[in-house]
N, CA, C and O atoms as CSV, one atom per row, in Angstrom:
chain,resi,resn,atom,element,x,y,z
A,1,MET,N,N,-134.456,110.076,77.585
A,1,MET,CA,C,-133.297,110.946,77.528
A,1,MET,C,C,-133.595,112.091,76.578
A,1,MET,O,O,-134.094,111.883,75.472
A,2,LYS,N,N,-133.290,113.281,77.012
A,2,LYS,CA,C,-133.505,114.455,76.188
A,2,LYS,C,C,-132.163,115.146,75.980
A,2,LYS,O,O,-131.482,115.494,76.944
A,3,LEU,N,N,-131.786,115.344,74.718
A,3,LEU,CA,C,-130.523,116.006,74.419
A,3,LEU,C,C,-130.686,117.516,74.535
A,3,LEU,O,O,-131.735,118.066,74.200
A,4,SER,N,N,-129.656,118.165,75.004
A,4,SER,CA,C,-129.684,119.615,75.167
A,4,SER,C,C,-129.435,120.313,73.836
A,4,SER,O,O,-129.081,119.680,72.841
A,5,THR,N,N,-129.625,121.623,73.838
A,5,THR,CA,C,-129.319,122.403,72.640
A,5,THR,C,C,-127.839,122.299,72.317
A,5,THR,O,O,-127.449,122.416,71.155
A,6,ARG,N,N,-127.018,122.083,73.320
A,6,ARG,CA,C,-125.586,121.928,73.090
A,6,ARG,C,C,-125.333,120.770,72.122
A,6,ARG,O,O,-124.561,120.910,71.172
A,7,ALA,N,N,-125.971,119.647,72.357
A,7,ALA,CA,C,-125.799,118.482,71.488
A,7,ALA,C,C,-126.428,118.721,70.115
A,7,ALA,O,O,-125.816,118.417,69.091
A,8,ARG,N,N,-127.618,119.251,70.092
A,8,ARG,CA,C,-128.306,119.467,68.812
A,8,ARG,C,C,-127.561,120.484,67.948
A,8,ARG,O,O,-127.328,120.239,66.765
A,9,TYR,N,N,-127.191,121.610,68.526
A,9,TYR,CA,C,-126.476,122.634,67.761
A,9,TYR,C,C,-125.066,122.184,67.405
A,9,TYR,O,O,-124.580,122.464,66.309
A,10,GLY,N,N,-124.410,121.490,68.324
A,10,GLY,CA,C,-123.057,121.004,68.058
A,10,GLY,C,C,-123.026,120.026,66.900
A,10,GLY,O,O,-122.130,120.087,66.058
A,11,LEU,N,N,-123.991,119.129,66.851
A,11,LEU,CA,C,-124.057,118.171,65.760
A,11,LEU,C,C,-124.335,118.883,64.436
A,11,LEU,O,O,-123.714,118.574,63.419
A,12,ARG,N,N,-125.259,119.827,64.451
A,12,ARG,CA,C,-125.536,120.613,63.238
A,12,ARG,C,C,-124.294,121.362,62.770
A,12,ARG,O,O,-124.004,121.403,61.575
A,13,ALA,N,N,-123.567,121.949,63.705
A,13,ALA,CA,C,-122.362,122.695,63.362
A,13,ALA,C,C,-121.299,121.782,62.757
A,13,ALA,O,O,-120.617,122.170,61.809
A,14,LEU,N,N,-121.155,120.574,63.295
A,14,LEU,CA,C,-120.157,119.648,62.768
A,14,LEU,C,C,-120.544,119.121,61.387
A,14,LEU,O,O,-119.674,118.918,60.540
A,15,ILE,N,N,-121.818,118.901,61.154
A,15,ILE,CA,C,-122.262,118.496,59.815
A,15,ILE,C,C,-121.944,119.615,58.834
A,15,ILE,O,O,-121.427,119.361,57.746
A,16,ASP,N,N,-122.248,120.842,59.210
A,16,ASP,CA,C,-121.949,122.005,58.377
A,16,ASP,C,C,-120.446,122.102,58.127
A,16,ASP,O,O,-120.015,122.332,56.998
A,17,LEU,N,N,-119.665,121.930,59.164
A,17,LEU,CA,C,-118.210,121.992,59.038
A,17,LEU,C,C,-117.712,120.911,58.085
A,17,LEU,O,O,-116.857,121.173,57.239
A,18,GLY,N,N,-118.236,119.711,58.219
A,18,GLY,CA,C,-117.851,118.626,57.331
A,18,GLY,C,C,-118.208,118.885,55.878
A,18,GLY,O,O,-117.479,118.484,54.971
A,19,LEU,N,N,-119.324,119.554,55.660
A,19,LEU,CA,C,-119.756,119.888,54.302
A,19,LEU,C,C,-118.884,120.956,53.662
A,19,LEU,O,O,-118.674,120.943,52.449
A,20,HIS,N,N,-118.376,121.875,54.465
A,20,HIS,CA,C,-117.717,123.055,53.911
A,20,HIS,C,C,-116.212,123.139,54.149
A,20,HIS,O,O,-115.586,124.097,53.695
A,21,SER,N,N,-115.615,122.186,54.833
A,21,SER,CA,C,-114.187,122.327,55.161
A,21,SER,C,C,-113.273,121.424,54.344
A,21,SER,O,O,-112.112,121.235,54.708
A,22,GLU,N,N,-113.769,120.868,53.256
A,22,GLU,CA,C,-112.926,119.982,52.454
A,22,GLU,C,C,-111.771,120.718,51.787
A,22,GLU,O,O,-110.691,120.151,51.622
A,23,ILE,N,N,-111.983,121.965,51.406
A,23,ILE,CA,C,-110.969,122.724,50.688
A,23,ILE,C,C,-110.233,123.700,51.600
A,23,ILE,O,O,-109.014,123.842,51.503
A,24,GLU,N,N,-110.961,124.367,52.479
A,24,GLU,CA,C,-110.348,125.363,53.358
A,24,GLU,C,C,-111.034,125.362,54.716
A,24,GLU,O,O,-112.093,124.761,54.895
A,25,THR,N,N,-110.412,126.044,55.662
A,25,THR,CA,C,-111.007,126.131,56.986
A,25,THR,C,C,-112.304,126.937,56.911
A,25,THR,O,O,-112.521,127.699,55.968
A,26,VAL,N,N,-113.148,126.762,57.901
A,26,VAL,CA,C,-114.470,127.392,57.921
A,26,VAL,C,C,-114.557,128.292,59.149
A,26,VAL,O,O,-114.200,127.880,60.252
A,27,SER,N,N,-115.024,129.504,58.959
A,27,SER,CA,C,-115.162,130.436,60.079
A,27,SER,C,C,-116.432,130.130,60.873
A,27,SER,O,O,-117.415,129.612,60.342
A,28,LEU,N,N,-116.378,130.463,62.149
A,28,LEU,CA,C,-117.565,130.293,62.981
A,28,LEU,C,C,-118.700,131.184,62.492
A,28,LEU,O,O,-119.868,130.806,62.582
A,29,GLN,N,N,-118.365,132.359,61.978
A,29,GLN,CA,C,-119.390,133.269,61.477
A,29,GLN,C,C,-120.176,132.635,60.335
A,29,GLN,O,O,-121.394,132.792,60.253
A,30,SER,N,N,-119.474,131.914,59.447
A,30,SER,CA,C,-120.183,131.304,58.322
A,30,SER,C,C,-121.076,130.152,58.797
A,30,SER,O,O,-122.192,129.989,58.304
A,31,ILE,N,N,-120.591,129.357,59.748
A,31,ILE,CA,C,-121.431,128.283,60.305
A,31,ILE,C,C,-122.635,128.895,61.010
A,31,ILE,O,O,-123.767,128.446,60.828
A,32,ALA,N,N,-122.384,129.916,61.812
A,32,ALA,CA,C,-123.458,130.573,62.562
A,32,ALA,C,C,-124.528,131.112,61.627
A,32,ALA,O,O,-125.723,130.982,61.894
A,33,SER,N,N,-124.099,131.707,60.548
A,33,SER,CA,C,-125.039,132.266,59.586
A,33,SER,C,C,-125.885,131.177,58.926
A,33,SER,O,O,-127.106,131.302,58.836
A,34,ARG,N,N,-125.242,130.128,58.474
A,34,ARG,CA,C,-125.982,129.053,57.802
A,34,ARG,C,C,-126.893,128.287,58.745
A,34,ARG,O,O,-127.987,127.879,58.355
A,35,GLN,N,N,-126.453,128.088,59.983
A,35,GLN,CA,C,-127.198,127.255,60.931
A,35,GLN,C,C,-128.071,128.048,61.895
A,35,GLN,O,O,-128.787,127.462,62.707
A,36,LYS,N,N,-128.020,129.364,61.815
A,36,LYS,CA,C,-128.821,130.232,62.699
A,36,LYS,C,C,-128.511,129.966,64.175
A,36,LYS,O,O,-129.408,129.805,65.003
A,37,ILE,N,N,-127.203,129.926,64.473
A,37,ILE,CA,C,-126.713,129.724,65.841
A,37,ILE,C,C,-125.813,130.906,66.166
A,37,ILE,O,O,-125.061,131.363,65.305
A,38,SER,N,N,-125.877,131.408,67.395
A,38,SER,CA,C,-125.043,132.555,67.737
A,38,SER,C,C,-123.563,132.173,67.742
A,38,SER,O,O,-123.197,131.059,68.118
A,39,VAL,N,N,-122.728,133.108,67.320
A,39,VAL,CA,C,-121.283,132.878,67.262
A,39,VAL,C,C,-120.738,132.581,68.660
A,39,VAL,O,O,-119.890,131.703,68.817
A,40,SER,N,N,-121.211,133.296,69.662
A,40,SER,CA,C,-120.687,133.084,71.014
A,40,SER,C,C,-121.019,131.678,71.523
A,40,SER,O,O,-120.210,131.066,72.221
A,41,TYR,N,N,-122.190,131.171,71.180
A,41,TYR,CA,C,-122.555,129.811,71.578
A,41,TYR,C,C,-121.690,128.792,70.830
A,41,TYR,O,O,-121.228,127.814,71.417
A,42,LEU,N,N,-121.476,129.030,69.534
A,42,LEU,CA,C,-120.613,128.154,68.748
A,42,LEU,C,C,-119.190,128.129,69.291
A,42,LEU,O,O,-118.547,127.079,69.299
A,43,GLU,N,N,-118.698,129.274,69.743
A,43,GLU,CA,C,-117.354,129.325,70.329
A,43,GLU,C,C,-117.245,128.380,71.517
A,43,GLU,O,O,-116.243,127.681,71.670
A,44,GLN,N,N,-118.264,128.359,72.350
A,44,GLN,CA,C,-118.268,127.465,73.511
A,44,GLN,C,C,-118.273,125.994,73.074
A,44,GLN,O,O,-117.535,125.175,73.621
A,45,LEU,N,N,-119.104,125.673,72.093
A,45,LEU,CA,C,-119.191,124.298,71.606
A,45,LEU,C,C,-117.881,123.858,70.963
A,45,LEU,O,O,-117.396,122.753,71.204
A,46,MET,N,N,-117.322,124.736,70.145
A,46,MET,CA,C,-116.083,124.393,69.443
A,46,MET,C,C,-114.912,124.244,70.414
A,46,MET,O,O,-114.011,123.442,70.170
A,47,ALA,N,N,-114.914,124.992,71.492
A,47,ALA,CA,C,-113.858,124.841,72.495
A,47,ALA,C,C,-113.887,123.433,73.080
A,47,ALA,O,O,-112.836,122.819,73.262
A,48,LEU,N,N,-115.067,122.923,73.374
A,48,LEU,CA,C,-115.203,121.557,73.893
A,48,LEU,C,C,-114.767,120.525,72.849
A,48,LEU,O,O,-114.054,119.571,73.162
A,49,LEU,N,N,-115.203,120.728,71.621
A,49,LEU,CA,C,-114.885,119.794,70.550
A,49,LEU,C,C,-113.403,119.825,70.193
A,49,LEU,O,O,-112.822,118.801,69.833
A,50,LYS,N,N,-112.801,120.998,70.294
A,50,LYS,CA,C,-111.366,121.124,70.031
A,50,LYS,C,C,-110.556,120.411,71.112
A,50,LYS,O,O,-109.591,119.709,70.811
A,51,LYS,N,N,-110.945,120.591,72.344
A,51,LYS,CA,C,-110.262,119.941,73.465
A,51,LYS,C,C,-110.299,118.421,73.303
A,51,LYS,O,O,-109.353,117.733,73.688
A,52,ALA,N,N,-111.383,117.897,72.737
A,52,ALA,CA,C,-111.543,116.457,72.531
A,52,ALA,C,C,-110.893,115.976,71.230
A,52,ALA,O,O,-110.876,114.775,70.958
A,53,GLY,N,N,-110.363,116.894,70.433
A,53,GLY,CA,C,-109.708,116.512,69.183
A,53,GLY,C,C,-110.644,116.276,68.021
A,53,GLY,O,O,-110.223,115.781,66.975
A,54,ILE,N,N,-111.903,116.620,68.186
A,54,ILE,CA,C,-112.871,116.415,67.101
A,54,ILE,C,C,-112.717,117.496,66.037
A,54,ILE,O,O,-112.950,117.245,64.854
A,55,VAL,N,N,-112.325,118.698,66.453
A,55,VAL,CA,C,-112.034,119.769,65.498
A,55,VAL,C,C,-110.655,120.344,65.801
A,55,VAL,O,O,-110.121,120.184,66.898
A,56,THR,N,N,-110.096,121.013,64.805
A,56,THR,CA,C,-108.867,121.775,64.988
A,56,THR,C,C,-109.147,123.188,64.506
A,56,THR,O,O,-110.100,123.420,63.763
A,57,SER,N,N,-108.323,124.120,64.926
A,57,SER,CA,C,-108.513,125.498,64.485
A,57,SER,C,C,-107.178,126.107,64.103
A,57,SER,O,O,-106.114,125.667,64.538
A,58,SER,N,N,-107.273,127.135,63.275
A,58,SER,CA,C,-106.094,127.920,62.924
A,58,SER,C,C,-106.469,129.386,63.007
A,58,SER,O,O,-107.606,129.771,62.737
A,59,ARG,N,N,-105.506,130.182,63.379
A,59,ARG,CA,C,-105.742,131.620,63.534
A,59,ARG,C,C,-105.324,132.377,62.287
A,59,ARG,O,O,-104.701,131.826,61.379
A,60,GLY,N,N,-105.679,133.638,62.268
A,60,GLY,CA,C,-105.247,134.500,61.177
A,60,GLY,C,C,-106.358,134.815,60.209
A,60,GLY,O,O,-107.507,134.412,60.388
A,61,ALA,N,N,-105.979,135.559,59.161
A,61,ALA,CA,C,-106.950,136.018,58.180
A,61,ALA,C,C,-107.662,134.863,57.489
A,61,ALA,O,O,-108.852,134.959,57.190
A,62,SER,N,N,-106.954,133.785,57.237
A,62,SER,CA,C,-107.592,132.636,56.587
A,62,SER,C,C,-107.838,131.503,57.581
A,62,SER,O,O,-107.939,130.334,57.209
A,63,GLY,N,N,-107.931,131.882,58.852
A,63,GLY,CA,C,-108.136,130.897,59.900
A,63,GLY,C,C,-109.561,130.404,59.966
A,63,GLY,O,O,-110.450,130.912,59.283
A,64,GLY,N,N,-109.755,129.419,60.790
A,64,GLY,CA,C,-111.078,128.843,60.964
A,64,GLY,C,C,-110.959,127.449,61.540
A,64,GLY,O,O,-109.979,127.121,62.208
A,65,TYR,N,N,-111.957,126.639,61.280
A,65,TYR,CA,C,-112.034,125.292,61.841
A,65,TYR,C,C,-112.073,124.234,60.756
A,65,TYR,O,O,-112.525,124.473,59.636
A,66,ARG,N,N,-111.585,123.058,61.120
A,66,ARG,CA,C,-111.644,121.842,60.306
A,66,ARG,C,C,-111.939,120.677,61.237
A,66,ARG,O,O,-111.806,120.797,62.455
A,67,LEU,N,N,-112.335,119.564,60.668
A,67,LEU,CA,C,-112.478,118.356,61.471
A,67,LEU,C,C,-111.083,117.908,61.903
A,67,LEU,O,O,-110.125,118.001,61.136
A,68,GLY,N,N,-110.984,117.425,63.128
A,68,GLY,CA,C,-109.703,117.002,63.672
A,68,GLY,C,C,-109.260,115.642,63.173
A,68,GLY,O,O,-108.078,115.309,63.256
A,69,ARG,N,N,-110.170,114.863,62.665
A,69,ARG,CA,C,-109.863,113.569,62.065
A,69,ARG,C,C,-110.939,113.285,61.027
A,69,ARG,O,O,-111.952,113.983,60.991
A,70,PRO,N,N,-110.742,112.280,60.184
A,70,PRO,CA,C,-111.734,112.006,59.136
A,70,PRO,C,C,-113.129,111.774,59.719
A,70,PRO,O,O,-113.286,111.173,60.782
A,71,ALA,N,N,-114.116,112.257,59.009
A,71,ALA,CA,C,-115.512,112.144,59.466
A,71,ALA,C,C,-115.932,110.691,59.653
A,71,ALA,O,O,-116.807,110.405,60.470
A,72,GLN,N,N,-115.320,109.767,58.908
A,72,GLN,CA,C,-115.635,108.349,59.048
A,72,GLN,C,C,-115.194,107.811,60.410
A,72,GLN,O,O,-115.700,106.789,60.873
A,73,GLU,N,N,-114.256,108.500,61.042
A,73,GLU,CA,C,-113.714,108.061,62.331
A,73,GLU,C,C,-114.364,108.753,63.528
A,73,GLU,O,O,-113.981,108.506,64.671
A,74,ILE,N,N,-115.343,109.614,63.271
A,74,ILE,CA,C,-116.016,110.348,64.342
A,74,ILE,C,C,-117.446,109.816,64.457
A,74,ILE,O,O,-118.259,109.994,63.550
A,75,SER,N,N,-117.738,109.172,65.565
A,75,SER,CA,C,-119.100,108.660,65.744
A,75,SER,C,C,-119.981,109.747,66.370
A,75,SER,O,O,-119.494,110.672,67.020
A,76,VAL,N,N,-121.258,109.608,66.159
A,76,VAL,CA,C,-122.214,110.506,66.796
A,76,VAL,C,C,-122.064,110.382,68.315
A,76,VAL,O,O,-122.185,111.371,69.038
A,77,GLY,N,N,-121.802,109.178,68.788
A,77,GLY,CA,C,-121.577,108.962,70.215
A,77,GLY,C,C,-120.403,109.764,70.736
A,77,GLY,O,O,-120.475,110.330,71.827
A,78,ASP,N,N,-119.301,109.823,69.957
A,78,ASP,CA,C,-118.139,110.632,70.358
A,78,ASP,C,C,-118.552,112.088,70.573
A,78,ASP,O,O,-118.197,112.713,71.573
A,79,ILE,N,N,-119.299,112.600,69.625
A,79,ILE,CA,C,-119.721,114.006,69.656
A,79,ILE,C,C,-120.647,114.264,70.840
A,79,ILE,O,O,-120.443,115.208,71.603
A,80,LEU,N,N,-121.656,113.425,70.985
A,80,LEU,CA,C,-122.630,113.630,72.051
A,80,LEU,C,C,-122.005,113.500,73.440
A,80,LEU,O,O,-122.369,114.238,74.356
A,81,ARG,N,N,-121.077,112.575,73.598
A,81,ARG,CA,C,-120.421,112.438,74.910
A,81,ARG,C,C,-119.613,113.680,75.262
A,81,ARG,O,O,-119.582,114.095,76.421
A,82,VAL,N,N,-118.959,114.275,74.267
A,82,VAL,CA,C,-118.203,115.503,74.520
A,82,VAL,C,C,-119.147,116.626,74.923
A,82,VAL,O,O,-118.879,117.353,75.879
A,83,LEU,N,N,-120.233,116.766,74.207
A,83,LEU,CA,C,-121.142,117.893,74.424
A,83,LEU,C,C,-122.106,117.694,75.593
A,83,LEU,O,O,-122.515,118.661,76.236
A,84,GLU,N,N,-122.466,116.443,75.866
A,84,GLU,CA,C,-123.434,116.166,76.931
A,84,GLU,C,C,-122.780,115.652,78.214
A,84,GLU,O,O,-123.382,115.715,79.286
A,85,GLY,N,N,-121.560,115.147,78.108
A,85,GLY,CA,C,-120.910,114.583,79.283
A,85,GLY,C,C,-121.206,113.112,79.478
A,85,GLY,O,O,-120.575,112.466,80.314
A,86,GLY,N,N,-122.142,112.570,78.736
A,86,GLY,CA,C,-122.515,111.161,78.821
A,86,GLY,C,C,-123.828,110.947,78.114
A,86,GLY,O,O,-124.519,111.904,77.764
A,87,LEU,N,N,-124.174,109.700,77.905
A,87,LEU,CA,C,-125.419,109.388,77.192
A,87,LEU,C,C,-126.394,108.564,78.015
A,87,LEU,O,O,-127.357,108.023,77.471
A,88,GLU,N,N,-126.165,108.463,79.287
A,88,GLU,CA,C,-127.020,107.627,80.116
A,88,GLU,C,C,-128.407,108.249,80.287
A,88,GLU,O,O,-128.547,109.416,80.654
A,89,ALA,N,N,-129.415,107.440,80.012
A,89,ALA,CA,C,-130.788,107.879,80.232
A,89,ALA,C,C,-131.122,107.820,81.717
A,89,ALA,O,O,-131.887,108.636,82.230
A,90,ALA,N,N,-130.535,106.841,82.394
A,90,ALA,CA,C,-130.759,106.686,83.832
A,90,ALA,C,C,-129.459,106.231,84.469
A,90,ALA,O,O,-128.809,105.303,83.988
A,91,VAL,N,N,-129.092,106.885,85.540
A,91,VAL,CA,C,-127.901,106.490,86.286
A,91,VAL,C,C,-128.357,105.618,87.441
A,91,VAL,O,O,-129.162,106.037,88.272
A,92,CYS,N,N,-127.839,104.412,87.483
A,92,CYS,CA,C,-128.216,103.457,88.524
A,92,CYS,C,C,-126.971,103.084,89.308
A,92,CYS,O,O,-126.033,102.521,88.743
A,93,PRO,N,N,-126.945,103.387,90.594
A,93,PRO,CA,C,-125.763,103.046,91.397
A,93,PRO,C,C,-125.455,101.555,91.377
A,93,PRO,O,O,-124.300,101.169,91.556
A,94,GLY,N,N,-126.449,100.717,91.167
A,94,GLY,CA,C,-126.233,99.276,91.120
A,94,GLY,C,C,-125.445,98.827,89.907
A,94,GLY,O,O,-124.867,97.740,89.905
A,95,ASN,N,N,-125.417,99.663,88.867
A,95,ASN,CA,C,-124.655,99.348,87.657
A,95,ASN,C,C,-123.289,100.007,87.666
A,95,ASN,O,O,-122.495,99.811,86.746
A,96,GLU,N,N,-123.016,100.776,88.685
A,96,GLU,CA,C,-121.734,101.470,88.784
A,96,GLU,C,C,-120.768,100.645,89.623
A,96,GLU,O,O,-120.655,99.435,89.429
A,97,ASP,N,N,-120.082,101.279,90.538
A,97,ASP,CA,C,-119.082,100.621,91.369
A,97,ASP,C,C,-119.723,99.590,92.289
A,97,ASP,O,O,-120.857,99.747,92.741
A,98,GLU,N,N,-118.972,98.546,92.548
A,98,GLU,CA,C,-119.423,97.515,93.485
A,98,GLU,C,C,-119.673,98.130,94.857
A,98,GLU,O,O,-118.875,98.932,95.343
A,99,GLY,N,N,-120.755,97.758,95.458
A,99,GLY,CA,C,-121.051,98.190,96.814
A,99,GLY,C,C,-121.643,99.578,96.955
A,99,GLY,O,O,-121.873,100.037,98.074
A,100,SER,N,N,-121.899,100.269,95.828
A,100,SER,CA,C,-122.439,101.625,95.947
A,100,SER,C,C,-123.955,101.635,96.095
A,100,SER,O,O,-124.546,102.684,96.353
A,101,CYS,N,N,-124.587,100.478,95.935
A,101,CYS,CA,C,-126.034,100.375,96.105
A,101,CYS,C,C,-126.324,99.163,96.985
A,101,CYS,O,O,-125.946,98.037,96.662
A,102,GLN,N,N,-126.991,99.412,98.085
A,102,GLN,CA,C,-127.248,98.334,99.040
A,102,GLN,C,C,-128.167,97.239,98.491
A,102,GLN,O,O,-127.993,96.068,98.827
A,103,GLY,N,N,-129.128,97.599,97.665
A,103,GLY,CA,C,-130.085,96.617,97.173
A,103,GLY,C,C,-129.763,96.071,95.797
A,103,GLY,O,O,-130.610,95.413,95.193
A,104,ALA,N,N,-128.571,96.320,95.279
A,104,ALA,CA,C,-128.233,95.941,93.907
A,104,ALA,C,C,-128.377,94.452,93.640
A,104,ALA,O,O,-128.777,94.062,92.543
A,105,ASP,N,N,-128.063,93.618,94.610
A,105,ASP,CA,C,-128.131,92.169,94.407
A,105,ASP,C,C,-129.557,91.693,94.124
A,105,ASP,O,O,-129.751,90.691,93.436
A,106,LEU,N,N,-130.537,92.397,94.643
A,106,LEU,CA,C,-131.929,91.977,94.493
A,106,LEU,C,C,-132.724,92.839,93.516
A,106,LEU,O,O,-133.875,92.527,93.212
A,107,CYS,N,N,-132.136,93.888,93.036
A,107,CYS,CA,C,-132.857,94.845,92.187
A,107,CYS,C,C,-132.826,94.419,90.722
A,107,CYS,O,O,-131.764,94.352,90.103
A,108,VAL,N,N,-133.983,94.140,90.191
A,108,VAL,CA,C,-134.084,93.741,88.797
A,108,VAL,C,C,-134.160,94.974,87.886
A,108,VAL,O,O,-133.788,94.898,86.715
A,109,ALA,N,N,-134.627,96.084,88.404
A,109,ALA,CA,C,-134.780,97.302,87.603
A,109,ALA,C,C,-133.444,97.785,87.048
A,109,ALA,O,O,-133.407,98.431,86.001
A,110,ARG,N,N,-132.358,97.481,87.731
A,110,ARG,CA,C,-131.054,97.948,87.244
A,110,ARG,C,C,-130.728,97.364,85.878
A,110,ARG,O,O,-129.993,97.978,85.104
A,111,TYR,N,N,-131.271,96.172,85.567
A,111,TYR,CA,C,-131.054,95.577,84.253
A,111,TYR,C,C,-131.785,96.360,83.164
A,111,TYR,O,O,-131.322,96.444,82.026
A,112,VAL,N,N,-132.925,96.927,83.526
A,112,VAL,CA,C,-133.665,97.775,82.586
A,112,VAL,C,C,-132.823,98.988,82.229
A,112,VAL,O,O,-132.651,99.306,81.053
A,113,TRP,N,N,-132.297,99.668,83.248
A,113,TRP,CA,C,-131.505,100.875,83.010
A,113,TRP,C,C,-130.237,100.540,82.222
A,113,TRP,O,O,-129.829,101.307,81.349
A,114,LYS,N,N,-129.622,99.418,82.522
A,114,LYS,CA,C,-128.409,99.025,81.803
A,114,LYS,C,C,-128.713,98.759,80.335
A,114,LYS,O,O,-127.971,99.207,79.461
A,115,ARG,N,N,-129.786,98.040,80.055
A,115,ARG,CA,C,-130.129,97.751,78.655
A,115,ARG,C,C,-130.483,99.012,77.884
A,115,ARG,O,O,-130.105,99.161,76.722
A,116,ILE,N,N,-131.209,99.920,78.528
A,116,ILE,CA,C,-131.554,101.187,77.869
A,116,ILE,C,C,-130.276,101.976,77.578
A,116,ILE,O,O,-130.082,102.447,76.457
A,117,ASN,N,N,-129.417,102.121,78.568
A,117,ASN,CA,C,-128.160,102.855,78.382
A,117,ASN,C,C,-127.287,102.212,77.312
A,117,ASN,O,O,-126.717,102.906,76.471
A,118,ASP,N,N,-127.182,100.879,77.345
A,118,ASP,CA,C,-126.383,100.171,76.339
A,118,ASP,C,C,-126.950,100.382,74.936
A,118,ASP,O,O,-126.193,100.535,73.978
A,119,SER,N,N,-128.270,100.391,74.812
A,119,SER,CA,C,-128.913,100.595,73.506
A,119,SER,C,C,-128.649,101.995,72.968
A,119,SER,O,O,-128.360,102.168,71.784
A,120,ILE,N,N,-128.748,102.979,73.829
A,120,ILE,CA,C,-128.484,104.360,73.420
A,120,ILE,C,C,-127.038,104.493,72.948
A,120,ILE,O,O,-126.777,105.070,71.893
A,121,ASN,N,N,-126.107,103.962,73.727
A,121,ASN,CA,C,-124.693,104.045,73.353
A,121,ASN,C,C,-124.425,103.313,72.041
A,121,ASN,O,O,-123.695,103.821,71.190
A,122,ALA,N,N,-125.000,102.137,71.870
A,122,ALA,CA,C,-124.796,101.372,70.639
A,122,ALA,C,C,-125.350,102.122,69.424
A,122,ALA,O,O,-124.710,102.161,68.372
A,123,ALA,N,N,-126.521,102.707,69.567
A,123,ALA,CA,C,-127.120,103.456,68.454
A,123,ALA,C,C,-126.266,104.666,68.096
A,123,ALA,O,O,-126.000,104.902,66.918
A,124,ALA,N,N,-125.837,105.425,69.080
A,124,ALA,CA,C,-125.030,106.625,68.829
A,124,ALA,C,C,-123.660,106.264,68.257
A,124,ALA,O,O,-123.130,106.981,67.409
A,125,ASP,N,N,-123.093,105.163,68.717
A,125,ASP,CA,C,-121.774,104.755,68.239
A,125,ASP,C,C,-121.824,104.132,66.852
A,125,ASP,O,O,-120.799,104.066,66.173
A,126,SER,N,N,-122.988,103.678,66.420
A,126,SER,CA,C,-123.103,103.033,65.107
A,126,SER,C,C,-123.229,104.042,63.967
A,126,SER,O,O,-123.088,103.673,62.801
A,127,MET,N,N,-123.491,105.302,64.284
A,127,MET,CA,C,-123.615,106.344,63.259
A,127,MET,C,C,-122.353,107.186,63.236
A,127,MET,O,O,-121.802,107.528,64.283
A,128,THR,N,N,-121.898,107.519,62.036
A,128,THR,CA,C,-120.721,108.369,61.928
A,128,THR,C,C,-121.097,109.750,61.404
A,128,THR,O,O,-122.142,109.942,60.783
A,129,LEU,N,N,-120.226,110.688,61.671
A,129,LEU,CA,C,-120.420,112.036,61.151
A,129,LEU,C,C,-120.428,111.998,59.623
A,129,LEU,O,O,-121.170,112.750,58.991
A,130,TYR,N,N,-119.622,111.146,59.036
A,130,TYR,CA,C,-119.570,111.008,57.580
A,130,TYR,C,C,-120.951,110.652,57.013
A,130,TYR,O,O,-121.375,111.225,56.010
A,131,GLU,N,N,-121.645,109.714,57.649
A,131,GLU,CA,C,-122.983,109.323,57.187
A,131,GLU,C,C,-123.939,110.512,57.219
A,131,GLU,O,O,-124.746,110.688,56.307
A,132,LEU,N,N,-123.849,111.323,58.266
A,132,LEU,CA,C,-124.729,112.480,58.387
A,132,LEU,C,C,-124.389,113.544,57.343
A,132,LEU,O,O,-125.283,114.193,56.799
A,133,ILE,N,N,-123.115,113.717,57.070
A,133,ILE,CA,C,-122.684,114.672,56.042
A,133,ILE,C,C,-123.210,114.221,54.680
A,133,ILE,O,O,-123.743,115.029,53.919
A,134,GLU,N,N,-123.062,112.935,54.375
A,134,GLU,CA,C,-123.545,112.406,53.098
A,134,GLU,C,C,-125.068,112.513,52.989
A,134,GLU,O,O,-125.593,112.835,51.923
A,135,GLU,N,N,-125.764,112.248,54.070
A,135,GLU,CA,C,-127.227,112.382,54.066
A,135,GLU,C,C,-127.627,113.834,53.842
A,135,GLU,O,O,-128.592,114.117,53.132
A,136,SER,N,N,-126.885,114.748,54.447
A,136,SER,CA,C,-127.153,116.176,54.257
A,136,SER,C,C,-126.954,116.562,52.792
A,136,SER,O,O,-127.737,117.337,52.242
A,137,ARG,N,N,-125.919,116.031,52.165
A,137,ARG,CA,C,-125.691,116.298,50.739
A,137,ARG,C,C,-126.859,115.789,49.898
A,137,ARG,O,O,-127.323,116.478,48.989
A,138,ARG,N,N,-127.333,114.568,50.207
A,138,ARG,CA,C,-128.458,114.000,49.458
A,138,ARG,C,C,-129.709,114.868,49.610
A,138,ARG,O,O,-130.407,115.133,48.631
A,139,VAL,N,N,-129.984,115.303,50.823
A,139,VAL,CA,C,-131.155,116.140,51.076
A,139,VAL,C,C,-131.043,117.454,50.308
A,139,VAL,O,O,-132.009,117.896,49.686
A,140,GLN,N,N,-129.871,118.077,50.350
A,140,GLN,CA,C,-129.674,119.352,49.652
A,140,GLN,C,C,-129.789,119.189,48.143
A,140,GLN,O,O,-130.319,120.072,47.468
A,141,ASN,N,N,-129.306,118.083,47.607
A,141,ASN,CA,C,-129.375,117.838,46.166
A,141,ASN,C,C,-130.795,117.555,45.694
A,141,ASN,O,O,-131.109,117.763,44.521
A,142,ASN,N,N,-131.653,117.084,46.587
A,142,ASN,CA,C,-133.040,116.772,46.220
A,142,ASN,C,C,-133.966,117.960,46.348
A,142,ASN,O,O,-135.156,117.841,46.054
A,143,GLN,N,N,-133.465,119.090,46.773
A,143,GLN,CA,C,-134.328,120.268,46.937
A,143,GLN,C,C,-134.413,121.052,45.665
A,143,GLN,O,O,-135.095,122.076,45.615
């Protein structure tokens, strides 16, 4: 499975947002500047994340973005699913709806795809945005 720039940049933007939004909202321009991501691309990512409730925004002179809920409650899996549409490394019709694959009863390979997909989801769901924010703080403090 290969994550797109949408997932990589979105995760970086959310870590940045978590680091800088404790006191006030954060502008997309400031995130873009720190993370070297175009503002227009960030707007697209934030629209998806806002729709999912991961971020909130406010308008006006002091407007910007904040996390929509505590970072401890946002898993990496939540973020990646919003930005990627899913985390499946392989889609197997035999693991989906009943009867959608004629050979599912005899196919052993479908168990491989299911275990891989389950492992990816478990790994992504076990990490929180809070952990990544704290790790980022540790890295910055050690420089």
